[in-house]
VEXDRENMI-511332 format. One record per residue (C-alpha): residue in one letter; residue number from 0; z, y, x. Coordinates in steps of 0.5 Angstrom, whole numbers. Example, Ala and Ser with C-alpha at 12.3 -4.5 7.8 and 13.67 -1.06 7.14 Angstrom:
<pts>
 type seq    zz    yy    xx
    A   0    16    -9    25
    S   1    14    -2    27
</pts>
This chain:
<pts>
 type seq    zz    yy    xx
    M   0    37   259   144
    I   1    41   263   148
    D   2    42   268   142
    K   3    45   262   138
    I   4    50   260   143
    D   5    52   267   144
    K   6    54   267   137
    I   7    60   262   138
    E   8    65   266   142
    K   9    67   263   149
    T  10    74   262   147
    K  11    73   260   140
    I  12    69   255   138
    P  13    69   252   131
    Y  14    74   247   131
    I  15    79   243   126
    N  16    86   243   129
    R  17    88   236   131
    E  18    94   234   127
    L  19    90   237   120
    S  20    84   232   122
    W  21    89   226   123
    M  22    91   227   116
    D  23    84   228   113
    F  24    83   221   117
    N  25    89   218   113
    A  26    87   221   107
    R  27    80   217   108
    V  28    84   211   108
    L  29    88   212   102
    E  30    82   213    98
    E  31    81   206    99
    T  32    87   204    95
    F  33    84   208    89
    Q  34    77   204    90
    K  35    78   199    84
    D  36    72   195    87
    N  37    77   193    92
    P  38    81   187    91
    L  39    88   189    89
    M  40    92   186    95
    E  41    87   190    99
    R  42    88   196    96
    I  43    96   195    97
    R  44    95   193   104
    F  45    91   200   105
    L  46    97   203   102
    A  47   102   200   107
    I  48    97   202   112
    T  49    97   209   110
    A  50   105   209   110
    S  51   105   206   117
    N  52   100   211   120
    L  53   104   217   117
    D  54   111   214   120
    E  55   108   214   127
    F  56   105   221   126
    F  57   112   224   124
    M  58   115   220   130
    V  59   110   223   135
    R  60   105   228   133
    V  61   110   232   128
    A  62   116   231   132
    G  63   112   234   138
    V  64   110   240   134
    K  65   117   241   132
    E  66   119   241   139
    Q  67   114   247   141
    V  68   116   251   135
    N  69   124   250   137
    S  70   122   252   145
    D  71   118   258   142
    Y  72   111   256   145
    R  73   106   261   142
    V  74   100   259   146
    E  75    94   258   140
    D  76    90   251   140
    P  77    83   251   140
    S  78    83   252   133
    G  79    87   258   133
    L  80    93   256   131
    T  81   100   257   134
    P  82   105   251   133
    K  83   109   256   128
    Q  84   103   257   124
    L  85   101   250   124
    L  86   108   247   122
    P  87   108   250   115
    L  88   100   248   114
    L  89   102   241   116
    S  90   108   240   112
    E  91   104   242   106
    K  92    99   237   107
    I  93   103   232   108
    H  94   107   233   102
    T  95   101   233    98
    F  96    99   227   101
    T  97   105   223    99
    E  98   104   225    92
    R  99    98   222    92
    Q 100   100   216    95
    Y 101   106   215    90
    S 102   101   217    84
    C 103    96   212    86
    L 104   102   207    87
    H 105   105   208    80
    R 106    98   210    76
    S 107    93   205    79
    I 108    96   200    83
    T 109   102   198    79
    P 110    98   197    72
    A 111    93   193    76
    M 112    99   189    78
    K 113   101   188    71
    K 114    94   186    69
    N 115    95   180    74
    D 116   102   178    72
    I 117   105   181    78
    Y 118   111   185    77
    F 119   117   189    80
    L 120   123   189    76
    Y 121   130   193    76
    P 122   136   189    75
    D 123   137   192    68
    E 124   130   190    66
    M 125   132   182    68
    N 126   134   177    63
    E 127   141   173    64
    R 128   137   168    68
    Q 129   134   173    73
    K 130   141   177    74
    K 131   144   170    75
    F 132   139   169    81
    I 133   140   175    84
    S 134   147   175    84
    D 135   147   168    87
    Y 136   143   171    92
    F 137   147   176    94
    D 138   153   172    94
    K 139   150   167    99
    V 140   145   171   103
    L 141   146   178   103
    F 142   154   179   102
    P 143   155   176   109
    V 144   150   180   112
    L 145   152   187   109
    T 146   156   192   113
    P 147   159   198   109
    L 148   160   204   113
    A 149   165   209   110
    V 150   164   216   113
    D 151   171   220   114
    T 152   175   224   119
    S 153   176   217   123
    R 154   170   214   122
    P 155   164   219   123
    F 156   157   218   120
    P 157   154   212   124
    L 158   148   213   128
    L 159   142   210   124
    A 160   136   206   127
    N 161   130   210   126
    K 162   126   208   120
    S 163   131   204   117
    L 164   132   204   110
    N 165   140   205   108
    I 166   144   207   101
    A 167   148   213   101
    V 168   154   211    96
    R 169   158   217    93
    L 170   165   215    92
    K 171   170   218    87
    G 172   176   221    91
    L 173   183   224    89
    E 174   180   231    90
    D 175   173   231    93
    S 176   168   226    93
    Y 177   167   221    99
    F 178   161   217   102
    A 179   159   211   105
    V 180   153   208   108
    V 181   150   201   107
    Q 182   144   199   111
    V 183   139   195   108
    P 184   138   189   113
    S 185   131   189   116
    I 186   132   182   118
    L 187   131   179   111
    S 188   125   180   106
    R 189   125   187   103
    F 190   122   183    97
    L 191   125   177    93
    Q 192   122   173    88
    V 193   126   172    82
    P 194   125   166    76
    S 195   120   168    71
    D 196   117   165    65
    K 197   111   170    65
    G 198   107   171    72
    K 199   110   173    78
    A 200   117   177    78
    F 201   120   181    84
    V 202   126   185    86
    L 203   127   190    92
    L 204   133   188    96
    E 205   136   195    96
    N 206   136   194    88
    V 207   140   188    89
    I 208   145   191    93
    I 209   146   197    89
    Y 210   146   192    83
    K 211   152   189    86
    L 212   155   195    90
    E 213   162   194    86
    E 214   163   188    90
    L 215   162   192    97
    F 216   167   197    94
    E 217   172   194    90
    L 218   178   199    91
    S 219   173   205    89
    D 220   170   208    84
    I 221   162   209    85
    Q 222   159   215    83
    S 223   152   214    85
    A 224   148   211    90
    C 225   141   213    93
    P 226   137   210    98
    F 227   134   214   104
    R 228   130   213   110
    M 229   130   217   116
    T 230   125   218   121
    R 231   126   220   129
    N 232   123   224   134
    S 233   120   218   138
    D 234   116   221   143
    L 235   118   218   150
    D 236   120   223   156
    I 237   119   219   162
    D 238   120   222   169
    E 239   114   218   172
    E 240   117   221   179
    S 241   123   216   178
    E 242   123   211   184
    D 243   123   205   179
    L 244   118   207   173
    L 245   121   200   170
    I 246   128   202   169
    E 247   126   210   167
    I 248   122   207   161
    Q 249   128   202   159
    K 250   132   208   159
    S 251   127   212   155
    I 252   127   207   150
    K 253   134   207   149
    K 254   133   215   148
    R 255   128   214   143
    K 256   133   210   138
    R 257   137   217   138
    G 258   132   222   137
    K 259   133   228   133
    P 260   131   227   125
    V 261   124   230   123
    R 262   124   227   116
    L 263   129   225   111
    E 264   126   221   105
    I 265   130   220    99
    L 266   129   218    92
    Q 267   127   224    87
    R 268   133   222    82
    C 269   138   223    88
    D 270   144   227    85
    A 271   145   234    88
    E 272   152   232    92
    T 273   149   226    95
    K 274   143   230    97
    E 275   147   236   100
    F 276   151   231   104
    L 277   145   228   107
    V 278   142   234   109
    D 279   148   237   112
    I 280   150   231   116
    L 281   143   230   119
    D 282   142   237   120
    I 283   135   237   116
    N 284   131   243   114
    K 285   128   244   107
    E 286   121   242   109
    E 287   123   236   113
    I 288   126   233   106
    Y 289   121   228   102
    E 290   123   227    95
    L 291   120   221    93
    P 292   119   217    86
    G 293   120   211    90
    P 294   120   206    93
    L 295   121   208   100
    D 296   118   206   106
    L 297   111   203   103
    T 298   110   199   109
    F 299   113   193   106
    F 300   107   192   102
    S 301   103   190   108
    K 302   107   183   108
    F 303   107   183   100
    A 304   100   183   100
    S 305    99   177   106
    I 306   103   172   101
    P 307    98   166   101
    E 308    98   165    94
    W 309    94   172    93
    E 310    88   169    97
    S 311    84   170    91
    L 312    86   178    90
    C 313    84   179    98
    F 314    77   181   101
    K 315    73   174   103
    P 316    76   173   110
    I 317    71   175   116
    T 318    71   168   120
    P 319    69   169   127
    V 320    64   164   130
    Y 321    66   160   136
    P 322    62   159   141
    P 323    58   165   140
    A 324    51   165   140
    D 325    50   168   147
    F 326    54   162   149
    W 327    52   156   145
    G 328    50   150   149
    Y 329    54   152   155
    E 330    60   147   157
    D 331    61   151   163
    I 332    62   159   162
    F 333    61   161   169
    E 334    54   157   169
    A 335    52   161   162
    I 336    54   168   166
    R 337    50   166   172
    E 338    44   165   168
    K 339    45   172   165
    D 340    49   178   162
    R 341    53   176   155
    M 342    55   180   150
    V 343    60   178   144
    H 344    62   182   138
    H 345    69   181   135
    P 346    71   179   130
    Y 347    65   177   128
    E 348    65   172   134
    S 349    71   169   136
    F 350    76   173   142
    E 351    77   165   144
    I 352    71   166   148
    V 353    75   171   153
    V 354    81   167   152
    D 355    77   161   154
    F 356    74   165   160
    V 357    81   166   163
    H 358    84   159   162
    K 359    78   156   165
    A 360    79   161   171
    A 361    86   159   171
    E 362    84   151   172
    D 363    78   152   176
    E 364    79   149   183
    N 365    74   154   186
    V 366    77   160   183
    L 367    81   164   188
    A 368    83   170   185
    I 369    84   173   178
    K 370    85   181   177
    Q 371    86   184   170
    T 372    89   190   166
    L 373    93   189   160
    Y 374    95   195   155
    R 375    97   192   149
    V 376    98   184   148
    S 377   100   180   142
    G 378   107   177   142
    H 379   105   170   144
    S 380    99   172   148
    P 381    95   166   151
    I 382    92   171   156
    I 383    99   172   159
    A 384   100   164   159
    A 385    93   163   162
    L 386    95   168   168
    I 387   102   165   169
    K 388    98   158   169
    A 389    93   161   174
    A 390    99   163   179
    E 391   102   157   178
    N 392    96   153   180
    G 393    96   157   187
    K 394    91   163   185
    Q 395    92   170   187
    V 396    93   173   180
    T 397    94   181   180
    V 398    96   184   173
    L 399    96   192   172
    V 400   101   192   166
    E 401   101   199   163
    L 402   108   200   161
    K 403   107   207   158
    A 404   103   204   152
    R 405   106   207   146
    F 406   111   203   142
    D 407   109   197   146
    E 408   113   199   152
    E 409   119   194   151
    N 410   114   188   149
    N 411   110   190   156
    I 412   116   190   160
    I 413   118   183   157
    W 414   111   180   159
    A 415   111   184   166
    K 416   117   180   168
    K 417   115   174   166
    L 418   108   175   170
    E 419   113   177   176
    E 420   117   171   175
    A 421   111   166   175
    G 422   108   169   182
    C 423   103   174   179
    H 424   103   181   183
    V 425   105   186   177
    I 426   103   193   178
    Y 427   107   198   173
    G 428   101   203   172
    L 429   100   209   176
    A 430   104   216   176
    G 431   102   221   171
    L 432    96   217   169
    K 433    96   211   163
    T 434    91   205   165
    H 435    87   204   159
    C 436    81   201   162
    K 437    79   194   159
    I 438    77   189   165
    L 439    78   182   168
    L 440    75   180   174
    V 441    75   173   177
    V 442    73   171   184
    R 443    70   164   185
    R 444    67   160   190
    D 445    60   158   188
    E 446    55   153   192
    D 447    52   159   194
    G 448    58   164   196
    I 449    63   168   193
    R 450    61   171   187
    R 451    65   176   182
    Y 452    65   174   175
    L 453    67   180   170
    H 454    69   181   163
    M 455    69   189   161
    G 456    71   191   154
    T 457    72   196   149
    G 458    78   193   146
    N 459    85   191   148
    Y 460    86   183   151
    N 461    90   182   144
    D 462    88   176   141
    S 463    92   178   134
    T 464    88   185   133
    A 465    82   182   136
    K 466    82   179   129
    V 467    82   185   125
    Y 468    79   190   130
    T 469    72   191   132
    D 470    70   191   139
    I 471    65   189   144
    G 472    65   185   151
    I 473    60   184   156
    F 474    61   178   161
    T 475    57   179   168
    C 476    57   177   175
    K 477    52   182   177
    E 478    53   184   184
    P 479    53   192   183
    Y 480    58   191   177
    G 481    63   186   182
    I 482    63   191   187
    D 483    65   197   183
    A 484    70   192   180
    S 485    73   191   186
    S 486    73   198   188
    L 487    77   200   181
    F 488    82   195   182
    N 489    83   197   190
    V 490    84   204   187
    L 491    89   201   182
    T 492    93   197   186
    G 493    93   201   193
    Y 494    92   208   196
    S 495    84   207   196
    R 496    80   214   194
    P 497    76   213   188
    P 498    69   211   191
    E 499    62   213   189
    Y 500    61   207   184
    N 501    54   203   183
    R 502    55   202   175
    F 503    62   204   173
    V 504    64   211   170
    V 505    71   212   171
    A 506    76   217   169
    P 507    79   221   171
    H 508    75   223   177
    G 509    68   222   174
    M 510    67   221   166
    R 511    68   228   164
    S 512    62   230   169
    F 513    58   224   167
    F 514    58   226   159
    Q 515    57   233   161
    R 516    51   231   165
    M 517    48   226   160
    I 518    48   231   154
    E 519    46   237   158
    K 520    40   232   160
    E 521    38   231   153
    I 522    38   239   152
    D 523    33   239   158
    N 524    29   234   155
    S 525    29   238   148
    N 526    27   244   151
    R 527    21   240   155
    G 528    19   237   148
    L 529    21   230   150
    P 530    24   225   146
    C 531    32   227   146
    G 532    38   225   142
    V 533    45   223   142
    T 534    49   218   138
    I 535    56   217   140
    K 536    61   212   137
    V 537    69   213   138
    N 538    75   213   135
    S 539    77   220   136
    L 540    73   227   138
    V 541    78   232   140
    D 542    76   235   147
    P 543    74   242   146
    Q 544    69   242   152
    L 545    65   236   150
    I 546    65   239   143
    E 547    62   246   145
    L 548    57   242   149
    L 549    55   238   143
    Y 550    54   245   139
    N 551    50   247   145
    A 552    45   241   144
    S 553    45   242   136
    Q 554    42   249   138
    A 555    37   246   142
    N 556    35   242   137
    V 557    38   235   139
    P 558    39   231   134
    V 559    47   229   134
    K 560    50   223   130
    L 561    57   222   131
    L 562    61   216   128
    V 563    68   218   129
    R 564    73   213   125
    G 565    79   218   126
    I 566    80   225   128
    C 567    74   229   129
    C 568    75   237   131
    L 569    68   238   131
    I 570    65   241   124
    P 571    58   239   123
    G 572    52   243   119
    L 573    54   250   121
    P 574    48   254   120
    G 575    46   256   127
    I 576    51   252   130
    S 577    51   245   128
    D 578    45   244   124
    H 579    43   238   128
    I 580    50   234   128
    T 581    52   229   123
    V 582    59   226   123
    Y 583    60   219   120
    S 584    67   216   119
    I 585    67   208   117
    I 586    73   206   114
    G 587    73   198   111
    Q 588    76   191   111
    L 589    76   192   119
    L 590    78   197   124
    E 591    73   200   127
    H 592    75   200   135
    S 593    69   200   139
    R 594    66   206   143
    I 595    59   206   144
    F 596    55   212   147
    R 597    47   212   147
    F 598    43   218   150
    E 599    35   218   148
    N 600    33   220   155
    A 601    26   222   154
    G 602    24   216   151
    N 603    28   211   155
    P 604    34   210   152
    K 605    41   209   156
    I 606    47   206   152
    Y 607    54   205   155
    M 608    60   202   152
    G 609    67   202   154
    S 610    75   204   153
    A 611    75   212   152
    D 612    75   216   146
    W 613    73   224   147
    M 614    80   227   148
    Q 615    83   231   154
    R 616    88   225   155
    N 617    82   220   156
    L 618    78   224   160
    D 619    83   227   164
    R 620    90   223   164
    R 621    88   216   164
    V 622    84   211   167
    E 623    78   209   163
    L 624    72   205   164
    V 625    65   206   161
    F 626    59   202   163
    P 627    52   201   162
    I 628    48   196   158
    E 629    42   194   163
    N 630    40   187   160
    E 631    34   188   156
    D 632    36   183   151
    L 633    43   186   150
    R 634    41   193   150
    Q 635    36   192   144
    R 636    42   188   141
    A 637    47   194   142
    F 638    42   199   139
    A 639    41   194   133
    I 640    49   195   132
    L 641    49   202   132
    S 642    43   202   127
    L 643    46   198   122
    M 644    53   202   122
    L 645    49   208   121
    N 646    45   205   115
    D 647    52   203   112
    N 648    53   206   105
    R 649    59   202   103
    N 650    64   204   108
    M 651    61   210   110
    R 652    63   217   109
    I 653    60   224   112
    M 654    63   230   114
    Q 655    61   236   110
    P 656    61   243   113
    D 657    67   245   109
    T 658    70   239   113
    V 659    71   235   107
    Y 660    68   228   107
    T 661    64   225   102
    H 662    61   218   100
    I 663    54   216   102
    D 664    50   217    96
    K 665    48   210    94
    R 666    43   211    89
    G 667    36   207    90
    K 668    39   204    96
    A 669    40   197    97
    P 670    48   196    98
    C 671    50   195   106
    N 672    56   194   108
    C 673    56   193   116
    Q 674    62   189   117
    T 675    60   184   112
    E 676    53   184   115
    F 677    55   183   122
    S 678    59   177   120
    R 679    53   174   116
    L 680    48   175   122
    A 681    53   172   127
    Q 682    54   166   122
    E 683    47   165   121
    S 684    45   165   129
    V 685    50   160   130
    K 686    48   156   124
    K 687    40   156   126
    L 688    43   154   133
    S 689    47   148   130
    E 690    41   146   126
    Q 691    36   146   132
    D 692    41   141   136
    S 693    41   137   130
    N 694    34   136   130
    K 695    33   134   137
    P 696    30   127   138
    F 697    34   122   140
    K 698    33   120   147
    P 699    31   112   148
    I 700    35   108   154
    R 701    30   107   159
    N 702    34   104   164
    A 703    31    97   165
    E 704    38    94   167
    M 705    41    96   161
    I 706    36    92   157
    K 707    37    86   160
</pts>
């Protein structure tokens, strides 16, 4: 084995650059738009997701690489690339990707829409009735909202909002052209339905504005009009040593709106003079320009695909069961948890059970305290409402609201202030660390003494995303877990030193070494001829140290199965290096979000769940929580969850040694979609319990007094 390991240079292991791997992930999402067996509106929705993903990628990752290049940062990443070497590779990959996006839209999706009598029209394709309709809409709705902005010596180019859609208008002057900008109002729907004798017809808002531009510039001769869109650097630079982190983050959010442009999207038919004007005024480099066939900003398709009347063109919805089978027949949630540990699998089992847990705790006179971490919550969070109610009812409520949750900072600030106003103790996170763990602690006075009830999960306390993200939560009141939970909150809210936990594995002070020990133990078991194996499900696998250790495990003949939805920097199937490693990626109707870790442990498998992906940031710069599943029934259920995922042949792709992902070969196999199968199993389990209840015999009245 040592000879094989020596083949890997200690400083260079086979490693895919993180940014390039992320683009491969978005390409897998884009593949779903080409899948003709996907319902039409779901294909459109996937297209919108790829566009939204790419926006965030530019705002953070591409912007970060550009900053490194500009600062002459020359250190190679684990793949051997410097930022200067990476940037052109990334630019080429993104340009190719956007070409595929629009190829799919115009060559595949648009014809499919026409087959379903759904059309997007330009004004010059409309009949008189339709033209009158959009003219009336312009006069009554659009015109009062629009603000044309001239650009000249007295009126400088406006500070345009990040990702806003605008129209550059070139006007004829006495000698040279001059320009104006019209912002397409985001407050209004991007698409407008127009009367049609055949099917459903729509027009995009920017095309209505361009059609009626003469009414905005009555005294000018319009030469051309071109929609354009700019993406800005939006990665916050936060001084975490500031005396007031809340104020510092609020300042940084304002800076985000003024970040340097990192991408300019314009239509391919944009005239040369207007393009030159935009490039010059925005100080954009050639490789930062994306000339597209249009329409710009495909994210609007997400709302379009959600129109209620398209229901027949969507996936059959996955309906959560409530209550979950594990809580069936219990009116008292605390009684159910006292009896045994409980597991819930979202969204197949409703997140409402978690919301109810907090609501019951808020109203229960025996509950003394509630402590919770919040990373991302919904706009109208029932969890927040319950915590506020608990504080109003006199409970001791402590909430750690992570203000540094990217792109949720403003939302979290609003909630943090409301919680404080209600009397909750609010912690704004820790300096230098993001608090990403998912934990809820309820302290209750039971008949036999004080007891701690816990919920620990793999996903955020967000009732909205819980409908489309797959996550797992565990309820327990076992004392070792309760002691660990109290210790963890003491670390988060005070100056306590990180303790030796009974059950918890907590980053950044013990998680990396824990996973290293677990993998090394599997290597040792293999060398001793004992059962061995590693099965990991995460969203991202980036950490070079753990990747190298997985390579070592493969060379020791340890079977390694990796379910990685997104970024995976490890390369499987390399002779003598990663022969025994298989990398899977599931892209389906739901977004895979749970993190699960199984180690064969010489024939007595151990399984853990939690909040942490295998990235340097999660292991070294975040507070993360991973916990063991010890109840035997729940262990077997967790093993079955992993097993069913690995049997998927509908949503699953496998990474090849050349880093290309290919679909599972379905020939001779029964079709298996793990997501719809999980839903079916949840529905069936509750149905059986319901039938058992309905078949129970009626209880006769035995009270003699009532017979009289």
